[in-house]
The first five atom37 places (N, CA, C, CB, O) and aatype in JSON, in Angstrom:
{
  "aatype": [12, 8, 2, 3, 9, 9, 0, 16, 15, 2, 7, 19, 1, 11, 19, 9, 3, 9, 16, 2, 14, 11, 5, 2, 15, 16, 18, 13, 12, 5, 14, 8, 11, 6, 15, 17, 8, 7, 16, 12, 16, 16, 19, 19, 4, 0, 7, 3, 7, 18, 11, 1, 11, 7, 10, 18, 11, 7, 10, 0, 14, 3, 0, 19, 10, 19, 10, 10, 11, 19, 12, 2, 0, 6, 7, 8, 9, 9, 16, 6, 2, 9, 0, 11, 0, 10, 6, 17, 19, 10, 11, 3, 8, 7, 10, 9, 8, 14, 10],
  "atom_mask": [
    [1, 1, 1, 1, 1],
    [1, 1, 1, 1, 1],
    [1, 1, 1, 1, 1],
    [1, 1, 1, 1, 1],
    [1, 1, 1, 1, 1],
    [1, 1, 1, 1, 1],
    [1, 1, 1, 1, 1],
    [1, 1, 1, 1, 1],
    [1, 1, 1, 1, 1],
    [1, 1, 1, 1, 1],
    [1, 1, 1, 0, 1],
    [1, 1, 1, 1, 1],
    [1, 1, 1, 1, 1],
    [1, 1, 1, 1, 1],
    [1, 1, 1, 1, 1],
    [1, 1, 1, 1, 1],
    [1, 1, 1, 1, 1],
    [1, 1, 1, 1, 1],
    [1, 1, 1, 1, 1],
    [1, 1, 1, 1, 1],
    [1, 1, 1, 1, 1],
    [1, 1, 1, 1, 1],
    [1, 1, 1, 1, 1],
    [1, 1, 1, 1, 1],
    [1, 1, 1, 1, 1],
    [1, 1, 1, 1, 1],
    [1, 1, 1, 1, 1],
    [1, 1, 1, 1, 1],
    [1, 1, 1, 1, 1],
    [1, 1, 1, 1, 1],
    [1, 1, 1, 1, 1],
    [1, 1, 1, 1, 1],
    [1, 1, 1, 1, 1],
    [1, 1, 1, 1, 1],
    [1, 1, 1, 1, 1],
    [1, 1, 1, 1, 1],
    [1, 1, 1, 1, 1],
    [1, 1, 1, 0, 1],
    [1, 1, 1, 1, 1],
    [1, 1, 1, 1, 1],
    [1, 1, 1, 1, 1],
    [1, 1, 1, 1, 1],
    [1, 1, 1, 1, 1],
    [1, 1, 1, 1, 1],
    [1, 1, 1, 1, 1],
    [1, 1, 1, 1, 1],
    [1, 1, 1, 0, 1],
    [1, 1, 1, 1, 1],
    [1, 1, 1, 0, 1],
    [1, 1, 1, 1, 1],
    [1, 1, 1, 1, 1],
    [1, 1, 1, 1, 1],
    [1, 1, 1, 1, 1],
    [1, 1, 1, 0, 1],
    [1, 1, 1, 1, 1],
    [1, 1, 1, 1, 1],
    [1, 1, 1, 1, 1],
    [1, 1, 1, 0, 1],
    [1, 1, 1, 1, 1],
    [1, 1, 1, 1, 1],
    [1, 1, 1, 1, 1],
    [1, 1, 1, 1, 1],
    [1, 1, 1, 1, 1],
    [1, 1, 1, 1, 1],
    [1, 1, 1, 1, 1],
    [1, 1, 1, 1, 1],
    [1, 1, 1, 1, 1],
    [1, 1, 1, 1, 1],
    [1, 1, 1, 1, 1],
    [1, 1, 1, 1, 1],
    [1, 1, 1, 1, 1],
    [1, 1, 1, 1, 1],
    [1, 1, 1, 1, 1],
    [1, 1, 1, 1, 1],
    [1, 1, 1, 0, 1],
    [1, 1, 1, 1, 1],
    [1, 1, 1, 1, 1],
    [1, 1, 1, 1, 1],
    [1, 1, 1, 1, 1],
    [1, 1, 1, 1, 1],
    [1, 1, 1, 1, 1],
    [1, 1, 1, 1, 1],
    [1, 1, 1, 1, 1],
    [1, 1, 1, 1, 1],
    [1, 1, 1, 1, 1],
    [1, 1, 1, 1, 1],
    [1, 1, 1, 1, 1],
    [1, 1, 1, 1, 1],
    [1, 1, 1, 1, 1],
    [1, 1, 1, 1, 1],
    [1, 1, 1, 1, 1],
    [1, 1, 1, 1, 1],
    [1, 1, 1, 1, 1],
    [1, 1, 1, 0, 1],
    [1, 1, 1, 1, 1],
    [1, 1, 1, 1, 1],
    [1, 1, 1, 1, 1],
    [1, 1, 1, 1, 1],
    [1, 1, 1, 1, 1]
  ],
  "atom_positions": [
    [[11.02, -30.67, -0.02], [9.59, -29.6, -0.92], [9.55, -29.96, -1.85], [9.58, -28.03, -1.25], [10.65, -30.34, -2.24]],
    [[8.28, -30.15, -2.99], [7.72, -30.66, -3.75], [8.49, -28.34, -4.26], [5.8, -31.68, -3.39], [8.84, -27.34, -3.63]],
    [[8.33, -28.72, -5.49], [9.0, -26.9, -6.13], [7.84, -26.36, -6.88], [10.59, -26.89, -7.53], [7.87, -25.22, -7.36]],
    [[6.59, -27.34, -7.02], [5.36, -26.46, -7.12], [5.04, -25.67, -5.92], [4.17, -27.25, -7.42], [3.87, -25.31, -5.77]],
    [[5.93, -25.36, -5.06], [5.65, -25.01, -3.46], [6.46, -24.01, -2.95], [5.88, -26.19, -2.5], [6.27, -23.29, -1.97]],
    [[7.99, -24.09, -4.23], [8.59, -23.5, -3.57], [9.62, -22.61, -4.5], [9.03, -24.38, -2.64], [10.21, -21.58, -4.16]],
    [[9.68, -23.26, -5.72], [10.54, -22.95, -6.81], [9.79, -21.36, -7.3], [10.52, -24.34, -8.09], [10.78, -20.91, -7.87]],
    [[9.09, -20.64, -7.4], [8.64, -19.26, -8.1], [8.35, -18.19, -6.83], [7.08, -19.52, -9.14], [8.47, -16.97, -6.89]],
    [[8.07, -18.73, -6.04], [7.71, -18.14, -4.4], [7.58, -18.68, -4.1], [6.95, -17.45, -3.8], [6.79, -19.61, -4.32]],
    [[8.67, -18.38, -2.93], [8.27, -19.58, -2.05], [6.81, -19.26, -0.64], [9.99, -20.02, -1.21], [6.6, -18.19, -0.07]],
    [[6.27, -20.21, -0.51], [4.85, -19.44, 0.08], [5.72, -20.04, 1.3], [0.0, 0.0, 0.0], [6.09, -19.06, 1.95]],
    [[6.12, -21.01, 1.8], [6.75, -21.38, 2.99], [7.09, -20.62, 3.51], [7.56, -22.04, 3.03], [8.23, -20.23, 3.24]],
    [[6.31, -19.93, 4.61], [6.91, -19.7, 5.79], [7.59, -20.19, 7.03], [6.38, -19.32, 6.05], [8.49, -19.66, 7.67]],
    [[7.06, -21.14, 7.2], [8.1, -21.89, 8.88], [7.59, -23.39, 8.47], [7.32, -21.24, 11.2], [6.51, -23.55, 7.91]],
    [[8.24, -24.19, 8.72], [8.12, -25.86, 8.6], [8.53, -25.98, 10.17], [9.36, -26.83, 7.27], [9.5, -25.43, 10.7]],
    [[7.53, -26.86, 10.82], [7.74, -27.11, 12.39], [7.61, -28.69, 11.93], [6.41, -26.33, 13.75], [6.88, -29.15, 11.05]],
    [[8.84, -29.62, 13.08], [8.63, -30.59, 13.33], [7.79, -31.13, 14.15], [9.35, -30.83, 13.43], [8.47, -32.02, 14.67]],
    [[6.47, -31.2, 14.73], [6.27, -31.89, 16.11], [6.96, -32.84, 16.64], [5.25, -32.38, 16.22], [7.32, -32.67, 17.81]],
    [[7.24, -33.77, 16.14], [7.82, -34.65, 16.71], [9.22, -34.81, 17.29], [7.64, -35.33, 16.05], [9.61, -35.53, 18.21]],
    [[10.04, -33.7, 16.28], [11.19, -33.4, 16.47], [11.77, -32.13, 16.32], [11.71, -34.08, 15.91], [12.72, -31.77, 15.61]],
    [[10.99, -31.45, 17.16], [11.16, -29.59, 16.73], [12.55, -28.95, 16.64], [10.44, -28.55, 17.97], [12.65, -27.73, 16.54]],
    [[13.85, -29.93, 16.7], [15.47, -30.01, 16.62], [15.3, -30.09, 15.42], [16.44, -31.17, 17.31], [16.27, -29.44, 15.01]],
    [[14.56, -30.53, 14.27], [15.09, -31.43, 12.96], [15.55, -29.56, 12.16], [13.29, -32.83, 11.84], [14.71, -28.66, 12.24]],
    [[16.56, -29.4, 11.65], [17.01, -28.35, 10.62], [16.34, -28.38, 9.42], [18.38, -28.45, 10.29], [16.2, -29.48, 8.9]],
    [[15.89, -27.42, 8.88], [15.5, -26.67, 7.71], [16.07, -27.68, 6.67], [16.11, -25.07, 7.63], [15.18, -28.21, 6.0]],
    [[17.46, -28.12, 6.33], [17.51, -28.74, 5.28], [16.91, -30.5, 5.04], [18.86, -28.51, 5.08], [16.93, -31.26, 4.07]],
    [[16.4, -30.63, 6.45], [15.9, -32.24, 6.02], [14.57, -31.86, 5.56], [15.79, -33.55, 7.38], [13.97, -32.92, 5.74]],
    [[13.74, -31.06, 5.08], [12.43, -30.83, 4.62], [12.55, -30.54, 2.9], [11.77, -29.51, 5.52], [11.77, -30.59, 1.95]],
    [[14.21, -30.17, 3.13], [14.47, -30.12, 1.44], [14.59, -31.54, 0.69], [15.97, -29.31, 1.11], [14.66, -31.54, -0.54]],
    [[14.63, -32.84, 1.48], [15.18, -33.9, 0.5], [13.9, -34.59, 0.66], [16.67, -34.81, 0.86], [13.36, -34.21, 1.7]],
    [[12.99, -35.76, -0.2], [12.39, -36.53, -0.28], [12.26, -37.51, 0.59], [12.56, -36.74, -1.07], [13.01, -38.48, 0.48]],
    [[11.34, -37.47, 1.59], [11.14, -38.85, 2.28], [10.13, -39.73, 1.92], [10.92, -38.71, 3.58], [9.05, -39.16, 1.95]],
    [[10.08, -40.49, 1.71], [8.8, -41.6, 1.26], [7.57, -41.7, 2.4], [9.51, -43.34, 1.1], [6.64, -42.43, 2.08]],
    [[7.5, -41.09, 3.61], [6.32, -41.12, 4.17], [6.09, -39.57, 4.27], [6.27, -41.97, 5.5], [5.41, -39.19, 5.22]],
    [[6.45, -38.87, 3.61], [6.11, -37.4, 3.2], [5.29, -37.31, 1.98], [7.4, -36.56, 2.93], [4.95, -36.22, 1.52]],
    [[5.02, -38.23, 1.53], [4.36, -38.03, -0.06], [2.69, -37.46, 0.55], [4.31, -40.0, -1.27], [2.29, -36.51, -0.12]],
    [[1.99, -37.77, 1.34], [0.5, -37.79, 1.35], [0.6, -35.96, 1.44], [-0.39, -38.86, 2.88], [0.33, -35.08, 0.62]],
    [[1.09, -35.92, 2.74], [1.56, -34.09, 3.07], [1.83, -33.47, 1.98], [0.0, 0.0, 0.0], [0.9, -32.78, 1.59]],
    [[2.7, -33.45, 1.38], [3.75, -32.77, 0.11], [2.42, -32.78, -1.29], [5.61, -34.22, -0.38], [2.04, -31.83, -1.97]],
    [[2.05, -34.04, -1.3], [0.67, -34.04, -2.29], [-0.27, -33.47, -1.76], [0.07, -35.32, -2.68], [-0.7, -32.55, -2.46]],
    [[-0.71, -33.59, -0.95], [-2.03, -32.57, -0.52], [-1.59, -31.36, -0.2], [-2.9, -32.99, 0.74], [-2.51, -30.67, 0.25]],
    [[-0.01, -30.53, -0.28], [-0.17, -29.0, 0.11], [-0.11, -28.83, -1.22], [0.93, -28.11, 1.12], [-0.98, -28.08, -1.65]],
    [[0.62, -29.28, -2.02], [0.6, -29.21, -3.55], [-0.53, -29.04, -3.92], [1.07, -30.25, -4.27], [-0.62, -27.81, -3.93]],
    [[-1.7, -29.55, -4.31], [-3.05, -29.78, -4.45], [-3.7, -28.22, -4.22], [-3.57, -30.98, -3.35], [-4.34, -27.46, -4.95]],
    [[-3.22, -28.14, -2.82], [-4.26, -26.94, -2.17], [-3.27, -25.61, -2.69], [-4.53, -27.04, -0.02], [-3.85, -24.64, -3.19]],
    [[-1.8, -25.59, -2.56], [-1.14, -24.58, -3.41], [-0.17, -24.28, -4.03], [-1.07, -23.93, -3.1], [0.22, -23.14, -4.25]],
    [[0.37, -25.39, -4.43], [1.29, -25.45, -5.31], [0.85, -24.38, -7.27], [0.0, 0.0, 0.0], [-0.17, -24.35, -7.97]],
    [[1.71, -23.96, -7.37], [1.49, -23.0, -8.26], [1.79, -23.2, -9.46], [1.98, -22.04, -7.98], [1.64, -22.37, -10.35]],
    [[2.4, -24.77, -9.64], [2.04, -25.71, -11.34], [3.72, -25.59, -11.97], [0.0, 0.0, 0.0], [3.98, -25.92, -13.13]],
    [[4.47, -25.22, -11.27], [5.93, -24.78, -11.71], [5.84, -25.97, -12.75], [7.38, -24.8, -10.42], [5.65, -25.85, -13.96]],
    [[6.03, -27.27, -11.97], [7.12, -27.93, -12.89], [5.73, -28.49, -14.38], [8.21, -29.68, -11.72], [5.85, -29.43, -15.16]],
    [[4.98, -27.84, -14.31], [3.97, -28.3, -15.92], [3.56, -26.78, -16.28], [2.09, -29.56, -15.65], [2.58, -26.29, -16.84]],
    [[4.62, -26.3, -15.78], [4.45, -24.9, -16.51], [2.88, -24.18, -16.53], [4.91, -25.15, -18.11], [2.27, -23.82, -17.53]],
    [[2.46, -24.1, -15.17], [1.35, -23.85, -15.19], [0.11, -24.29, -15.26], [0.0, 0.0, 0.0], [-0.89, -23.7, -14.85]],
    [[0.19, -25.88, -16.04], [-0.78, -26.29, -16.03], [-1.65, -26.97, -15.0], [-0.63, -26.74, -16.77], [-2.8, -26.63, -14.73]],
    [[-1.12, -27.75, -14.58], [-1.73, -27.97, -13.15], [-1.47, -27.06, -11.15], [-1.21, -29.53, -13.14], [-0.74, -27.15, -10.16]],
    [[-2.34, -26.48, -11.53], [-2.23, -25.41, -9.67], [-3.12, -25.78, -9.23], [-2.37, -23.61, -9.39], [-4.24, -26.11, -9.63]],
    [[-2.26, -25.71, -7.67], [-3.57, -25.8, -7.14], [-4.63, -24.79, -6.99], [0.0, 0.0, 0.0], [-4.68, -23.91, -7.84]],
    [[-5.8, -24.78, -5.65], [-6.39, -24.01, -5.24], [-5.88, -22.97, -4.84], [-6.94, -24.4, -4.63], [-6.5, -22.01, -5.28]],
    [[-5.12, -22.73, -4.29], [-4.91, -21.43, -3.63], [-3.12, -21.42, -4.27], [-5.27, -21.47, -1.54], [-2.07, -21.79, -3.74]],
    [[-3.35, -20.91, -5.38], [-1.86, -20.95, -5.21], [-0.85, -19.87, -5.17], [-1.46, -21.62, -6.1], [0.12, -19.88, -5.94]],
    [[-0.97, -19.3, -4.62], [-0.66, -17.54, -3.53], [-1.09, -17.74, -2.08], [-1.87, -15.9, -4.09], [-1.59, -16.84, -1.41]],
    [[-0.87, -18.94, -1.64], [-1.4, -18.95, -0.28], [-0.1, -18.77, 0.32], [-2.27, -20.28, 0.21], [0.96, -18.89, -0.31]],
    [[-0.21, -18.39, 1.91], [1.38, -18.42, 2.51], [0.99, -19.31, 3.55], [2.21, -16.85, 3.12], [0.14, -19.06, 4.41]],
    [[1.87, -20.72, 3.39], [1.76, -21.7, 4.25], [3.16, -21.92, 5.85], [1.73, -22.94, 3.06], [4.39, -21.87, 5.97]],
    [[2.2, -22.13, 6.59], [3.19, -23.19, 7.55], [2.43, -24.65, 7.71], [3.44, -22.49, 9.33], [1.25, -24.95, 7.84]],
    [[3.55, -25.38, 7.64], [3.7, -27.22, 7.82], [3.97, -27.29, 9.03], [4.94, -28.16, 6.98], [4.88, -26.75, 9.67]],
    [[2.88, -28.21, 9.45], [3.52, -28.36, 10.84], [3.6, -29.92, 10.45], [2.54, -27.82, 12.41], [2.62, -30.36, 9.86]],
    [[4.8, -30.95, 10.75], [5.0, -32.69, 10.39], [4.37, -33.48, 11.63], [6.88, -33.25, 10.26], [5.33, -33.58, 12.4]],
    [[3.29, -34.07, 12.23], [2.94, -34.57, 13.02], [3.29, -36.21, 12.71], [1.7, -34.06, 13.19], [3.13, -36.84, 13.76]],
    [[3.63, -36.89, 11.85], [4.25, -38.26, 11.46], [5.17, -38.56, 12.52], [5.02, -38.3, 10.04], [5.81, -37.73, 13.16]],
    [[5.2, -39.61, 12.64], [6.74, -39.53, 13.83], [7.81, -40.66, 13.13], [6.29, -40.24, 15.95], [7.54, -40.93, 11.96]],
    [[8.68, -41.17, 13.56], [9.9, -41.73, 12.88], [8.97, -43.33, 12.49], [11.6, -41.84, 14.14], [9.01, -44.07, 11.51]],
    [[8.22, -43.35, 13.71], [7.9, -44.98, 12.91], [6.48, -45.07, 11.77], [7.43, -46.3, 14.41], [5.84, -46.06, 11.41]],
    [[6.36, -43.86, 11.45], [5.52, -43.56, 10.37], [4.02, -43.61, 10.71], [0.0, 0.0, 0.0], [3.05, -43.7, 9.96]],
    [[4.08, -43.53, 11.95], [2.69, -43.18, 12.81], [1.94, -42.04, 12.98], [2.83, -43.36, 13.98], [2.72, -41.19, 13.43]],
    [[0.82, -41.57, 12.86], [-0.02, -40.42, 13.51], [-0.3, -40.27, 14.79], [-1.14, -40.35, 13.07], [-1.31, -40.91, 15.08]],
    [[0.22, -39.62, 15.77], [-0.51, -40.36, 16.83], [-1.3, -39.4, 17.94], [0.57, -41.29, 17.58], [-0.66, -38.59, 18.6]],
    [[-2.51, -39.53, 18.07], [-3.23, -38.56, 18.8], [-2.22, -36.99, 20.07], [-4.25, -39.81, 19.77], [-2.59, -35.83, 20.21]],
    [[-1.43, -37.42, 20.49], [-0.42, -36.18, 21.08], [0.51, -35.66, 20.23], [0.44, -36.57, 22.24], [1.4, -34.99, 20.75]],
    [[0.51, -35.82, 18.97], [1.19, -34.93, 18.02], [-0.03, -33.87, 17.32], [2.02, -35.95, 16.81], [-0.07, -32.69, 16.95]],
    [[-0.63, -34.62, 17.37], [-1.96, -34.06, 16.31], [-2.53, -32.66, 17.42], [-3.63, -35.72, 16.0], [-2.69, -31.48, 17.12]],
    [[-2.74, -33.35, 18.72], [-2.78, -31.75, 20.12], [-1.71, -30.92, 20.22], [-2.8, -32.17, 21.87], [-1.79, -29.77, 20.67]],
    [[0.0, -31.77, 19.56], [0.7, -30.81, 19.91], [0.81, -29.63, 18.74], [1.94, -31.42, 20.32], [1.35, -28.58, 19.08]],
    [[0.41, -29.73, 17.63], [0.18, -29.19, 16.61], [-0.86, -28.34, 16.65], [0.1, -29.96, 15.79], [-0.91, -27.26, 16.05]],
    [[-1.45, -28.66, 17.12], [-2.73, -27.62, 17.14], [-2.27, -26.67, 18.65], [-4.6, -28.68, 17.31], [-2.0, -25.48, 18.48]],
    [[-2.21, -27.14, 19.82], [-1.4, -25.78, 20.38], [0.21, -25.38, 19.8], [-1.22, -26.03, 22.1], [1.13, -24.77, 20.34]],
    [[0.17, -25.58, 19.37], [1.39, -24.42, 18.22], [0.71, -24.14, 17.87], [2.49, -24.62, 17.1], [0.3, -23.28, 18.65]],
    [[-0.21, -24.21, 16.71], [-1.1, -23.01, 16.32], [-1.8, -21.78, 17.33], [-2.21, -23.66, 15.7], [-1.76, -20.56, 17.25]],
    [[-2.42, -22.69, 18.27], [-3.0, -21.33, 19.2], [-2.17, -20.81, 19.47], [-3.72, -21.37, 20.42], [-2.33, -19.6, 19.57]],
    [[-0.93, -21.32, 19.72], [0.02, -20.45, 20.8], [1.4, -19.68, 19.66], [0.86, -21.88, 22.31], [2.28, -18.97, 20.16]],
    [[1.38, -19.86, 18.76], [2.19, -19.25, 18.1], [1.53, -18.69, 16.92], [3.2, -20.01, 17.86], [2.17, -17.84, 16.28]],
    [[0.66, -18.93, 16.62], [0.49, -18.6, 15.17], [0.77, -16.89, 14.73], [-1.11, -19.07, 14.81], [1.31, -16.66, 13.65]],
    [[0.35, -15.75, 15.63], [1.04, -14.59, 15.36], [2.14, -14.07, 15.42], [0.0, 0.0, 0.0], [2.32, -12.86, 15.56]],
    [[3.18, -15.06, 15.3], [4.41, -15.6, 14.61], [4.52, -15.42, 13.45], [4.61, -16.79, 14.67], [5.66, -15.41, 13.0]],
    [[3.61, -15.26, 12.72], [3.53, -15.65, 11.29], [2.64, -14.56, 10.73], [2.94, -17.18, 11.03], [1.42, -14.54, 10.89]],
    [[3.47, -13.52, 9.94], [2.74, -12.24, 9.56], [2.44, -12.29, 8.04], [3.64, -10.91, 9.92], [3.17, -12.08, 7.07]],
    [[1.44, -12.55, 8.11], [0.37, -12.42, 6.4], [1.51, -11.25, 5.4], [-1.93, -11.22, 6.77], [2.15, -10.31, 5.87]],
    [[1.46, -11.71, 3.94], [2.02, -10.54, 3.56], [1.1, -9.07, 3.09], [2.85, -11.02, 2.49], [1.7, -8.05, 2.76]]
  ]
}
């Protein structure tokens, strides 16, 4: 994960790997080349600017995040995984309580 979303006040409440639900949390703390798009999108949305001392903040730096990974090991985002992610949101969103 990028320091702009976890270093100061970790806004990430949960990370779900739709393609591998048993994936442990340490996996997401390591950089993965196939994750650059999701990481940068998340930082643009919710980064607090930590790496540049607040110069480049996201649109909602105080956001509480639930991250859903839908790209499979082959680097593809398939409709089935998007559907599973949306089903997770509909079914389990109540498990995440706002601050």
